[in-house]
PDBQT receptor file of N, H, CA, C and O in Angstrom, charges set to zero:
ATOM      1  N   UNK A   1     103.167  67.056 117.803  1.00  0.00    +0.000 N 
ATOM      2  CA  UNK A   1     102.297  68.205 117.663  1.00  0.00    +0.000 C 
ATOM      3  C   UNK A   1     102.799  69.141 116.572  1.00  0.00    +0.000 C 
ATOM      4  O   UNK A   1     104.001  69.230 116.322  1.00  0.00    +0.000 OA
ATOM      5  N   UNK A   2     101.883  69.827 115.937  1.00  0.00    +0.000 N 
ATOM      6  H   UNK A   2     100.907  69.754 116.140  1.00  0.00    +0.000 HD
ATOM      7  CA  UNK A   2     102.215  70.762 114.874  1.00  0.00    +0.000 C 
ATOM      8  C   UNK A   2     102.651  72.105 115.469  1.00  0.00    +0.000 C 
ATOM      9  O   UNK A   2     102.168  72.501 116.530  1.00  0.00    +0.000 OA
ATOM     10  N   UNK A   3     103.554  72.794 114.792  1.00  0.00    +0.000 N 
ATOM     11  H   UNK A   3     103.945  72.471 113.930  1.00  0.00    +0.000 HD
ATOM     12  CA  UNK A   3     104.000  74.102 115.266  1.00  0.00    +0.000 C 
ATOM     13  C   UNK A   3     103.167  75.222 114.637  1.00  0.00    +0.000 C 
ATOM     14  O   UNK A   3     103.534  76.395 114.712  1.00  0.00    +0.000 OA
ATOM     15  N   UNK A   4     102.051  74.852 114.022  1.00  0.00    +0.000 N 
ATOM     16  H   UNK A   4     101.753  73.900 113.961  1.00  0.00    +0.000 HD
ATOM     17  CA  UNK A   4     101.154  75.819 113.399  1.00  0.00    +0.000 C 
ATOM     18  C   UNK A   4     100.506  76.718 114.446  1.00  0.00    +0.000 C 
ATOM     19  O   UNK A   4     100.118  76.253 115.518  1.00  0.00    +0.000 OA
ATOM     20  N   UNK A   5     100.391  77.996 114.133  1.00  0.00    +0.000 N 
ATOM     21  H   UNK A   5     100.706  78.374 113.262  1.00  0.00    +0.000 HD
ATOM     22  CA  UNK A   5      99.740  78.917 115.049  1.00  0.00    +0.000 C 
ATOM     23  C   UNK A   5      98.231  78.814 114.885  1.00  0.00    +0.000 C 
ATOM     24  O   UNK A   5      97.728  78.608 113.780  1.00  0.00    +0.000 OA
ATOM     25  N   UNK A   6      97.531  78.956 115.973  1.00  0.00    +0.000 N 
ATOM     26  H   UNK A   6      97.939  79.123 116.870  1.00  0.00    +0.000 HD
ATOM     27  CA  UNK A   6      96.075  78.946 115.939  1.00  0.00    +0.000 C 
ATOM     28  C   UNK A   6      95.562  80.376 115.856  1.00  0.00    +0.000 C 
ATOM     29  O   UNK A   6      96.270  81.322 116.202  1.00  0.00    +0.000 OA
ATOM     30  N   UNK A   7      94.337  80.523 115.396  1.00  0.00    +0.000 N 
ATOM     31  H   UNK A   7      93.762  79.755 115.115  1.00  0.00    +0.000 HD
ATOM     32  CA  UNK A   7      93.722  81.842 115.371  1.00  0.00    +0.000 C 
ATOM     33  C   UNK A   7      93.506  82.341 113.966  1.00  0.00    +0.000 C 
ATOM     34  O   UNK A   7      93.686  81.618 112.986  1.00  0.00    +0.000 OA
ATOM     35  N   UNK A   8      93.123  83.571 113.893  1.00  0.00    +0.000 N 
ATOM     36  H   UNK A   8      92.977  84.159 114.689  1.00  0.00    +0.000 HD
ATOM     37  CA  UNK A   8      92.808  84.215 112.626  1.00  0.00    +0.000 C 
ATOM     38  C   UNK A   8      94.084  84.493 111.839  1.00  0.00    +0.000 C 
ATOM     39  O   UNK A   8      95.077  84.934 112.417  1.00  0.00    +0.000 OA
ATOM     40  N   UNK A   9      94.075  84.240 110.524  1.00  0.00    +0.000 N 
ATOM     41  H   UNK A   9      93.268  83.882 110.055  1.00  0.00    +0.000 HD
ATOM     42  CA  UNK A   9      95.264  84.547 109.721  1.00  0.00    +0.000 C 
ATOM     43  C   UNK A   9      95.486  86.053 109.616  1.00  0.00    +0.000 C 
ATOM     44  O   UNK A   9      94.534  86.827 109.714  1.00  0.00    +0.000 OA
ATOM     45  N   UNK A  10      96.732  86.473 109.420  1.00  0.00    +0.000 N 
ATOM     46  H   UNK A  10      97.506  85.844 109.341  1.00  0.00    +0.000 HD
ATOM     47  CA  UNK A  10      97.014  87.912 109.321  1.00  0.00    +0.000 C 
ATOM     48  C   UNK A  10      96.317  88.525 108.106  1.00  0.00    +0.000 C 
ATOM     49  O   UNK A  10      96.171  87.884 107.065  1.00  0.00    +0.000 OA
ATOM     50  N   UNK A  11      95.896  89.765 108.262  1.00  0.00    +0.000 N 
ATOM     51  H   UNK A  11      96.014  90.285 109.107  1.00  0.00    +0.000 HD
ATOM     52  CA  UNK A  11      95.197  90.483 107.202  1.00  0.00    +0.000 C 
ATOM     53  C   UNK A  11      96.185  91.064 106.200  1.00  0.00    +0.000 C 
ATOM     54  O   UNK A  11      97.314  91.403 106.552  1.00  0.00    +0.000 OA
ATOM     55  N   UNK A  12      95.746  91.176 104.937  1.00  0.00    +0.000 N 
ATOM     56  H   UNK A  12      94.829  90.900 104.650  1.00  0.00    +0.000 HD
ATOM     57  CA  UNK A  12      96.556  91.830 103.913  1.00  0.00    +0.000 C 
ATOM     58  C   UNK A  12      96.569  93.343 104.124  1.00  0.00    +0.000 C 
ATOM     59  O   UNK A  12      97.512  94.026 103.726  1.00  0.00    +0.000 OA
ATOM     60  N   UNK A  13      95.514  93.856 104.752  1.00  0.00    +0.000 N 
ATOM     61  H   UNK A  13      94.748  93.301 105.075  1.00  0.00    +0.000 HD
ATOM     62  CA  UNK A  13      95.386  95.291 104.979  1.00  0.00    +0.000 C 
ATOM     63  C   UNK A  13      94.936  95.517 106.431  1.00  0.00    +0.000 C 
ATOM     64  O   UNK A  13      93.764  95.802 106.675  1.00  0.00    +0.000 OA
ATOM     65  N   UNK A  14      95.853  95.393 107.385  1.00  0.00    +0.000 N 
ATOM     66  H   UNK A  14      96.805  95.161 107.187  1.00  0.00    +0.000 HD
ATOM     67  CA  UNK A  14      95.442  95.533 108.786  1.00  0.00    +0.000 C 
ATOM     68  C   UNK A  14      94.987  96.957 109.103  1.00  0.00    +0.000 C 
ATOM     69  O   UNK A  14      95.567  97.932 108.625  1.00  0.00    +0.000 OA
ATOM     70  N   UNK A  15      93.966  97.052 109.896  1.00  0.00    +0.000 N 
ATOM     71  H   UNK A  15      93.494  96.260 110.284  1.00  0.00    +0.000 HD
ATOM     72  CA  UNK A  15      93.426  98.355 110.287  1.00  0.00    +0.000 C 
ATOM     73  C   UNK A  15      93.915  98.653 111.697  1.00  0.00    +0.000 C 
ATOM     74  O   UNK A  15      93.277  98.287 112.684  1.00  0.00    +0.000 OA
ATOM     75  N   UNK A  16      95.059  99.324 111.770  1.00  0.00    +0.000 N 
ATOM     76  H   UNK A  16      95.577  99.621 110.968  1.00  0.00    +0.000 HD
ATOM     77  CA  UNK A  16      95.705  99.552 113.054  1.00  0.00    +0.000 C 
ATOM     78  C   UNK A  16      95.490 100.965 113.586  1.00  0.00    +0.000 C 
ATOM     79  O   UNK A  16      95.710 101.224 114.770  1.00  0.00    +0.000 OA
ATOM     80  N   UNK A  17      95.066 101.869 112.728  1.00  0.00    +0.000 N 
ATOM     81  H   UNK A  17      94.888 101.659 111.767  1.00  0.00    +0.000 HD
ATOM     82  CA  UNK A  17      94.857 103.255 113.149  1.00  0.00    +0.000 C 
ATOM     83  C   UNK A  17      93.472 103.401 113.769  1.00  0.00    +0.000 C 
ATOM     84  O   UNK A  17      92.499 102.834 113.270  1.00  0.00    +0.000 OA
ATOM     85  N   UNK A  18      93.385 104.162 114.855  1.00  0.00    +0.000 N 
ATOM     86  H   UNK A  18      94.174 104.622 115.260  1.00  0.00    +0.000 HD
ATOM     87  CA  UNK A  18      92.136 104.381 115.565  1.00  0.00    +0.000 C 
ATOM     88  C   UNK A  18      91.778 105.854 115.484  1.00  0.00    +0.000 C 
ATOM     89  O   UNK A  18      92.612 106.721 115.750  1.00  0.00    +0.000 OA
ATOM     90  N   UNK A  19      90.536 106.134 115.116  1.00  0.00    +0.000 N 
ATOM     91  H   UNK A  19      89.860 105.430 114.900  1.00  0.00    +0.000 HD
ATOM     92  CA  UNK A  19      90.045 107.509 115.025  1.00  0.00    +0.000 C 
ATOM     93  C   UNK A  19      88.872 107.644 115.980  1.00  0.00    +0.000 C 
ATOM     94  O   UNK A  19      87.943 106.836 115.941  1.00  0.00    +0.000 OA
ATOM     95  N   UNK A  20      88.905 108.635 116.821  1.00  0.00    +0.000 N 
ATOM     96  H   UNK A  20      89.659 109.290 116.853  1.00  0.00    +0.000 HD
ATOM     97  CA  UNK A  20      87.781 108.901 117.720  1.00  0.00    +0.000 C 
ATOM     98  C   UNK A  20      86.999 110.078 117.166  1.00  0.00    +0.000 C 
ATOM     99  O   UNK A  20      87.579 111.086 116.763  1.00  0.00    +0.000 OA
ATOM    100  N   UNK A  21      85.693 109.944 117.149  1.00  0.00    +0.000 N 
ATOM    101  H   UNK A  21      85.222 109.124 117.477  1.00  0.00    +0.000 HD
ATOM    102  CA  UNK A  21      84.824 110.981 116.591  1.00  0.00    +0.000 C 
ATOM    103  C   UNK A  21      83.712 111.292 117.580  1.00  0.00    +0.000 C 
ATOM    104  O   UNK A  21      83.127 110.385 118.173  1.00  0.00    +0.000 OA
ATOM    105  N   UNK A  22      83.427 112.553 117.751  1.00  0.00    +0.000 N 
ATOM    106  H   UNK A  22      83.901 113.290 117.269  1.00  0.00    +0.000 HD
ATOM    107  CA  UNK A  22      82.299 112.945 118.586  1.00  0.00    +0.000 C 
ATOM    108  C   UNK A  22      81.055 112.985 117.708  1.00  0.00    +0.000 C 
ATOM    109  O   UNK A  22      81.088 113.518 116.599  1.00  0.00    +0.000 OA
ATOM    110  N   UNK A  23      79.969 112.427 118.203  1.00  0.00    +0.000 N 
ATOM    111  H   UNK A  23      79.942 111.994 119.104  1.00  0.00    +0.000 HD
ATOM    112  CA  UNK A  23      78.716 112.411 117.455  1.00  0.00    +0.000 C 
ATOM    113  C   UNK A  23      77.553 112.564 118.422  1.00  0.00    +0.000 C 
ATOM    114  O   UNK A  23      77.604 112.080 119.553  1.00  0.00    +0.000 OA
ATOM    115  N   UNK A  24      76.502 113.242 117.967  1.00  0.00    +0.000 N 
ATOM    116  H   UNK A  24      76.460 113.635 117.048  1.00  0.00    +0.000 HD
ATOM    117  CA  UNK A  24      75.316 113.342 118.813  1.00  0.00    +0.000 C 
ATOM    118  C   UNK A  24      74.444 112.097 118.623  1.00  0.00    +0.000 C 
ATOM    119  O   UNK A  24      74.726 111.256 117.769  1.00  0.00    +0.000 OA
ATOM    120  N   UNK A  25      73.410 111.993 119.408  1.00  0.00    +0.000 N 
ATOM    121  H   UNK A  25      73.181 112.676 120.102  1.00  0.00    +0.000 HD
ATOM    122  CA  UNK A  25      72.574 110.804 119.397  1.00  0.00    +0.000 C 
ATOM    123  C   UNK A  25      71.891 110.596 118.048  1.00  0.00    +0.000 C 
ATOM    124  O   UNK A  25      71.711 109.456 117.620  1.00  0.00    +0.000 OA
ATOM    125  N   UNK A  26      71.510 111.673 117.376  1.00  0.00    +0.000 N 
ATOM    126  H   UNK A  26      71.657 112.599 117.723  1.00  0.00    +0.000 HD
ATOM    127  CA  UNK A  26      70.844 111.550 116.071  1.00  0.00    +0.000 C 
ATOM    128  C   UNK A  26      71.778 110.905 115.044  1.00  0.00    +0.000 C 
ATOM    129  O   UNK A  26      71.350 110.049 114.270  1.00  0.00    +0.000 OA
ATOM    130  N   UNK A  27      73.042 111.311 115.035  1.00  0.00    +0.000 N 
ATOM    131  H   UNK A  27      73.389 112.006 115.664  1.00  0.00    +0.000 HD
ATOM    132  CA  UNK A  27      74.020 110.731 114.106  1.00  0.00    +0.000 C 
ATOM    133  C   UNK A  27      74.249 109.255 114.432  1.00  0.00    +0.000 C 
ATOM    134  O   UNK A  27      74.320 108.423 113.526  1.00  0.00    +0.000 OA
ATOM    135  N   UNK A  28      74.364 108.929 115.715  1.00  0.00    +0.000 N 
ATOM    136  H   UNK A  28      74.306 109.604 116.450  1.00  0.00    +0.000 HD
ATOM    137  CA  UNK A  28      74.544 107.532 116.103  1.00  0.00    +0.000 C 
ATOM    138  C   UNK A  28      73.344 106.683 115.697  1.00  0.00    +0.000 C 
ATOM    139  O   UNK A  28      73.506 105.542 115.263  1.00  0.00    +0.000 OA
ATOM    140  N   UNK A  29      72.147 107.234 115.837  1.00  0.00    +0.000 N 
ATOM    141  H   UNK A  29      72.016 108.161 116.190  1.00  0.00    +0.000 HD
ATOM    142  CA  UNK A  29      70.944 106.502 115.424  1.00  0.00    +0.000 C 
ATOM    143  C   UNK A  29      70.962 106.237 113.921  1.00  0.00    +0.000 C 
ATOM    144  O   UNK A  29      70.610 105.145 113.477  1.00  0.00    +0.000 OA
ATOM    145  N   UNK A  30      71.374 107.241 113.136  1.00  0.00    +0.000 N 
ATOM    146  H   UNK A  30      71.660 108.129 113.497  1.00  0.00    +0.000 HD
ATOM    147  CA  UNK A  30      71.461 107.066 111.683  1.00  0.00    +0.000 C 
ATOM    148  C   UNK A  30      72.524 106.031 111.331  1.00  0.00    +0.000 C 
ATOM    149  O   UNK A  30      72.312 105.185 110.463  1.00  0.00    +0.000 OA
ATOM    150  N   UNK A  31      73.661 106.101 112.005  1.00  0.00    +0.000 N 
ATOM    151  H   UNK A  31      73.833 106.788 112.710  1.00  0.00    +0.000 HD
ATOM    152  CA  UNK A  31      74.754 105.158 111.761  1.00  0.00    +0.000 C 
ATOM    153  C   UNK A  31      74.313 103.731 112.082  1.00  0.00    +0.000 C 
ATOM    154  O   UNK A  31      74.565 102.809 111.307  1.00  0.00    +0.000 OA
ATOM    155  N   UNK A  32      73.664 103.557 113.208  1.00  0.00    +0.000 N 
ATOM    156  H   UNK A  32      73.459 104.306 113.838  1.00  0.00    +0.000 HD
ATOM    157  CA  UNK A  32      73.187 102.226 113.595  1.00  0.00    +0.000 C 
ATOM    158  C   UNK A  32      72.113 101.711 112.638  1.00  0.00    +0.000 C 
ATOM    159  O   UNK A  32      72.076 100.518 112.335  1.00  0.00    +0.000 OA
ATOM    160  N   UNK A  33      71.238 102.600 112.161  1.00  0.00    +0.000 N 
ATOM    161  H   UNK A  33      71.268 103.568 112.408  1.00  0.00    +0.000 HD
ATOM    162  CA  UNK A  33      70.198 102.196 111.213  1.00  0.00    +0.000 C 
ATOM    163  C   UNK A  33      70.833 101.731 109.902  1.00  0.00    +0.000 C 
ATOM    164  O   UNK A  33      70.408 100.728 109.327  1.00  0.00    +0.000 OA
ATOM    165  N   UNK A  34      71.845 102.454 109.430  1.00  0.00    +0.000 N 
ATOM    166  H   UNK A  34      72.191 103.268 109.897  1.00  0.00    +0.000 HD
ATOM    167  CA  UNK A  34      72.552 102.058 108.209  1.00  0.00    +0.000 C 
ATOM    168  C   UNK A  34      73.252 100.714 108.395  1.00  0.00    +0.000 C 
ATOM    169  O   UNK A  34      73.181  99.843 107.528  1.00  0.00    +0.000 OA
ATOM    170  N   UNK A  35      73.919 100.556 109.518  1.00  0.00    +0.000 N 
ATOM    171  H   UNK A  35      73.977 101.263 110.222  1.00  0.00    +0.000 HD
ATOM    172  CA  UNK A  35      74.650  99.318 109.785  1.00  0.00    +0.000 C 
ATOM    173  C   UNK A  35      73.691  98.131 109.852  1.00  0.00    +0.000 C 
ATOM    174  O   UNK A  35      73.997  97.056 109.335  1.00  0.00    +0.000 OA
ATOM    175  N   UNK A  36      72.546  98.318 110.481  1.00  0.00    +0.000 N 
ATOM    176  H   UNK A  36      72.298  99.191 110.901  1.00  0.00    +0.000 HD
ATOM    177  CA  UNK A  36      71.568  97.233 110.593  1.00  0.00    +0.000 C 
ATOM    178  C   UNK A  36      70.971  96.896 109.226  1.00  0.00    +0.000 C 
ATOM    179  O   UNK A  36      70.838  95.724 108.871  1.00  0.00    +0.000 OA
ATOM    180  N   UNK A  37      70.614  97.926 108.467  1.00  0.00    +0.000 N 
ATOM    181  H   UNK A  37      70.722  98.877 108.755  1.00  0.00    +0.000 HD
ATOM    182  CA  UNK A  37      69.995  97.716 107.155  1.00  0.00    +0.000 C 
ATOM    183  C   UNK A  37      70.960  97.012 106.195  1.00  0.00    +0.000 C 
ATOM    184  O   UNK A  37      70.546  96.159 105.410  1.00  0.00    +0.000 OA
ATOM    185  N   UNK A  38      72.241  97.369 106.260  1.00  0.00    +0.000 N 
ATOM    186  H   UNK A  38      72.577  98.062 106.898  1.00  0.00    +0.000 HD
ATOM    187  CA  UNK A  38      73.245  96.781 105.378  1.00  0.00    +0.000 C 
ATOM    188  C   UNK A  38      73.927  95.559 105.991  1.00  0.00    +0.000 C 
ATOM    189  O   UNK A  38      74.795  94.952 105.365  1.00  0.00    +0.000 OA
ATOM    190  N   UNK A  39      73.540  95.203 107.200  1.00  0.00    +0.000 N 
ATOM    191  H   UNK A  39      72.834  95.697 107.709  1.00  0.00    +0.000 HD
ATOM    192  CA  UNK A  39      74.095  94.048 107.918  1.00  0.00    +0.000 C 
ATOM    193  C   UNK A  39      75.623  94.109 107.968  1.00  0.00    +0.000 C 
ATOM    194  O   UNK A  39      76.316  93.179 107.553  1.00  0.00    +0.000 OA
ATOM    195  N   UNK A  40      76.124  95.227 108.487  1.00  0.00    +0.000 N 
ATOM    196  H   UNK A  40      75.561  95.982 108.824  1.00  0.00    +0.000 HD
ATOM    197  CA  UNK A  40      77.562  95.435 108.596  1.00  0.00    +0.000 C 
ATOM    198  C   UNK A  40      77.850  96.200 109.883  1.00  0.00    +0.000 C 
ATOM    199  O   UNK A  40      76.963  96.355 110.722  1.00  0.00    +0.000 OA
ATOM    200  N   UNK A  41      79.063  96.671 110.045  1.00  0.00    +0.000 N 
ATOM    201  H   UNK A  41      79.784  96.545 109.363  1.00  0.00    +0.000 HD
ATOM    202  CA  UNK A  41      79.466  97.355 111.279  1.00  0.00    +0.000 C 
ATOM    203  C   UNK A  41      79.457  98.868 111.110  1.00  0.00    +0.000 C 
ATOM    204  O   UNK A  41      79.425  99.385 109.993  1.00  0.00    +0.000 OA
ATOM    205  N   UNK A  42      79.485  99.560 112.230  1.00  0.00    +0.000 N 
ATOM    206  H   UNK A  42      79.511  99.141 113.137  1.00  0.00    +0.000 HD
ATOM    207  CA  UNK A  42      79.594 101.023 112.214  1.00  0.00    +0.000 C 
ATOM    208  C   UNK A  42      80.865 101.435 111.473  1.00  0.00    +0.000 C 
ATOM    209  O   UNK A  42      80.846 102.352 110.652  1.00  0.00    +0.000 OA
ATOM    210  N   UNK A  43      81.960 100.753 111.770  1.00  0.00    +0.000 N 
ATOM    211  H   UNK A  43      81.975 100.008 112.437  1.00  0.00    +0.000 HD
ATOM    212  CA  UNK A  43      83.241 101.096 111.144  1.00  0.00    +0.000 C 
ATOM    213  C   UNK A  43      83.178 100.964 109.634  1.00  0.00    +0.000 C 
ATOM    214  O   UNK A  43      83.713 101.805 108.911  1.00  0.00    +0.000 OA
ATOM    215  N   UNK A  44      82.526  99.912 109.153  1.00  0.00    +0.000 N 
ATOM    216  H   UNK A  44      82.091  99.229 109.740  1.00  0.00    +0.000 HD
ATOM    217  CA  UNK A  44      82.426  99.707 107.710  1.00  0.00    +0.000 C 
ATOM    218  C   UNK A  44      81.589 100.809 107.063  1.00  0.00    +0.000 C 
ATOM    219  O   UNK A  44      81.923 101.273 105.972  1.00  0.00    +0.000 OA
ATOM    220  N   UNK A  45      80.521 101.229 107.710  1.00  0.00    +0.000 N 
ATOM    221  H   UNK A  45      80.250 100.853 108.596  1.00  0.00    +0.000 HD
ATOM    222  CA  UNK A  45      79.693 102.315 107.191  1.00  0.00    +0.000 C 
ATOM    223  C   UNK A  45      80.522 103.599 107.100  1.00  0.00    +0.000 C 
ATOM    224  O   UNK A  45      80.453 104.314 106.101  1.00  0.00    +0.000 OA
ATOM    225  N   UNK A  46      81.296 103.888 108.131  1.00  0.00    +0.000 N 
ATOM    226  H   UNK A  46      81.353 103.307 108.943  1.00  0.00    +0.000 HD
ATOM    227  CA  UNK A  46      82.133 105.099 108.134  1.00  0.00    +0.000 C 
ATOM    228  C   UNK A  46      83.185 105.021 107.032  1.00  0.00    +0.000 C 
ATOM    229  O   UNK A  46      83.415 106.007 106.332  1.00  0.00    +0.000 OA
ATOM    230  N   UNK A  47      83.832 103.855 106.866  1.00  0.00    +0.000 N 
ATOM    231  H   UNK A  47      83.645 103.054 107.435  1.00  0.00    +0.000 HD
ATOM    232  CA  UNK A  47      84.829 103.697 105.789  1.00  0.00    +0.000 C 
ATOM    233  C   UNK A  47      84.193 103.934 104.422  1.00  0.00    +0.000 C 
ATOM    234  O   UNK A  47      84.758 104.635 103.583  1.00  0.00    +0.000 OA
ATOM    235  N   UNK A  48      83.016 103.348 104.199  1.00  0.00    +0.000 N 
ATOM    236  H   UNK A  48      82.557 102.778 104.881  1.00  0.00    +0.000 HD
ATOM    237  CA  UNK A  48      82.317 103.530 102.921  1.00  0.00    +0.000 C 
ATOM    238  C   UNK A  48      81.954 104.986 102.694  1.00  0.00    +0.000 C 
ATOM    239  O   UNK A  48      82.048 105.487 101.573  1.00  0.00    +0.000 OA
ATOM    240  N   UNK A  49      81.537 105.672 103.762  1.00  0.00    +0.000 N 
ATOM    241  H   UNK A  49      81.461 105.266 104.673  1.00  0.00    +0.000 HD
ATOM    242  CA  UNK A  49      81.198 107.095 103.649  1.00  0.00    +0.000 C 
ATOM    243  C   UNK A  49      82.405 107.936 103.275  1.00  0.00    +0.000 C 
ATOM    244  O   UNK A  49      82.301 108.843 102.449  1.00  0.00    +0.000 OA
ATOM    245  N   UNK A  50      83.539 107.646 103.872  1.00  0.00    +0.000 N 
ATOM    246  H   UNK A  50      83.624 106.909 104.543  1.00  0.00    +0.000 HD
ATOM    247  CA  UNK A  50      84.765 108.382 103.557  1.00  0.00    +0.000 C 
ATOM    248  C   UNK A  50      85.174 108.125 102.112  1.00  0.00    +0.000 C 
ATOM    249  O   UNK A  50      85.535 109.057 101.393  1.00  0.00    +0.000 OA
ATOM    250  N   UNK A  51      85.118 106.857 101.681  1.00  0.00    +0.000 N 
ATOM    251  H   UNK A  51      84.824 106.100 102.265  1.00  0.00    +0.000 HD
ATOM    252  CA  UNK A  51      85.467 106.533 100.289  1.00  0.00    +0.000 C 
ATOM    253  C   UNK A  51      84.535 107.235  99.310  1.00  0.00    +0.000 C 
ATOM    254  O   UNK A  51      84.982 107.735  98.278  1.00  0.00    +0.000 OA
ATOM    255  N   UNK A  52      83.232 107.275  99.629  1.00  0.00    +0.000 N 
ATOM    256  H   UNK A  52      82.869 106.869 100.468  1.00  0.00    +0.000 HD
ATOM    257  CA  UNK A  52      82.264 107.930  98.746  1.00  0.00    +0.000 C 
ATOM    258  C   UNK A  52      82.550 109.427  98.650  1.00  0.00    +0.000 C 
ATOM    259  O   UNK A  52      82.528 109.993  97.558  1.00  0.00    +0.000 OA
ATOM    260  N   UNK A  53      82.817 110.065  99.781  1.00  0.00    +0.000 N 
ATOM    261  H   UNK A  53      82.835 109.605 100.668  1.00  0.00    +0.000 HD
ATOM    262  CA  UNK A  53      83.137 111.495  99.776  1.00  0.00    +0.000 C 
ATOM    263  C   UNK A  53      84.420 111.762  98.981  1.00  0.00    +0.000 C 
ATOM    264  O   UNK A  53      84.486 112.721  98.212  1.00  0.00    +0.000 OA
ATOM    265  N   UNK A  54      85.427 110.924  99.166  1.00  0.00    +0.000 N 
ATOM    266  H   UNK A  54      85.373 110.145  99.791  1.00  0.00    +0.000 HD
ATOM    267  CA  UNK A  54      86.690 111.083  98.454  1.00  0.00    +0.000 C 
ATOM    268  C   UNK A  54      86.471 110.949  96.948  1.00  0.00    +0.000 C 
ATOM    269  O   UNK A  54      86.966 111.764  96.170  1.00  0.00    +0.000 OA
ATOM    270  N   UNK A  55      85.721 109.909  96.537  1.00  0.00    +0.000 N 
ATOM    271  H   UNK A  55      85.319 109.247  97.169  1.00  0.00    +0.000 HD
ATOM    272  CA  UNK A  55      85.437 109.712  95.122  1.00  0.00    +0.000 C 
ATOM    273  C   UNK A  55      84.662 110.890  94.539  1.00  0.00    +0.000 C 
ATOM    274  O   UNK A  55      84.940 111.321  93.420  1.00  0.00    +0.000 OA
ATOM    275  N   UNK A  56      83.699 111.408  95.285  1.00  0.00    +0.000 N 
ATOM    276  H   UNK A  56      83.473 111.058  96.194  1.00  0.00    +0.000 HD
ATOM    277  CA  UNK A  56      82.917 112.554  94.814  1.00  0.00    +0.000 C 
ATOM    278  C   UNK A  56      83.804 113.791  94.625  1.00  0.00    +0.000 C 
ATOM    279  O   UNK A  56      83.602 114.564  93.689  1.00  0.00    +0.000 OA
ATOM    280  N   UNK A  57      84.768 113.970  95.497  1.00  0.00    +0.000 N 
ATOM    281  H   UNK A  57      84.932 113.342  96.258  1.00  0.00    +0.000 HD
ATOM    282  CA  UNK A  57      85.668 115.121  95.400  1.00  0.00    +0.000 C 
ATOM    283  C   UNK A  57      86.652 114.993  94.238  1.00  0.00    +0.000 C 
ATOM    284  O   UNK A  57      87.150 116.000  93.733  1.00  0.00    +0.000 OA
ATOM    285  N   UNK A  58      86.932 113.763  93.812  1.00  0.00    +0.000 N 
ATOM    286  H   UNK A  58      86.527 112.946  94.222  1.00  0.00    +0.000 HD
ATOM    287  CA  UNK A  58      87.863 113.544  92.709  1.00  0.00    +0.000 C 
ATOM    288  C   UNK A  58      87.232 113.848  91.362  1.00  0.00    +0.000 C 
ATOM    289  O   UNK A  58      87.944 114.007  90.370  1.00  0.00    +0.000 OA
ATOM    290  N   UNK A  59      85.909 113.931  91.310  1.00  0.00    +0.000 N 
ATOM    291  H   UNK A  59      85.331 113.802  92.116  1.00  0.00    +0.000 HD
ATOM    292  CA  UNK A  59      85.199 114.184  90.032  1.00  0.00    +0.000 C 
ATOM    293  C   UNK A  59      85.314 115.621  89.610  1.00  0.00    +0.000 C 
ATOM    294  O   UNK A  59      84.780 116.003  88.569  1.00  0.00    +0.000 OA
TER     295      UNK A  59
């Protein structure tokens, strides 16, 4: 038998930090609509939003 590990390979950029955010239903609806339209996750939408805000502030 092989001593190879099964499962997903380790990430180059692991996302180990957890952020909890309070949001009302309207914000969650907008977040879910964006995630569905872009075929991605809530977390990815939030990451993209943070990057966009950061880039805008650097200008």
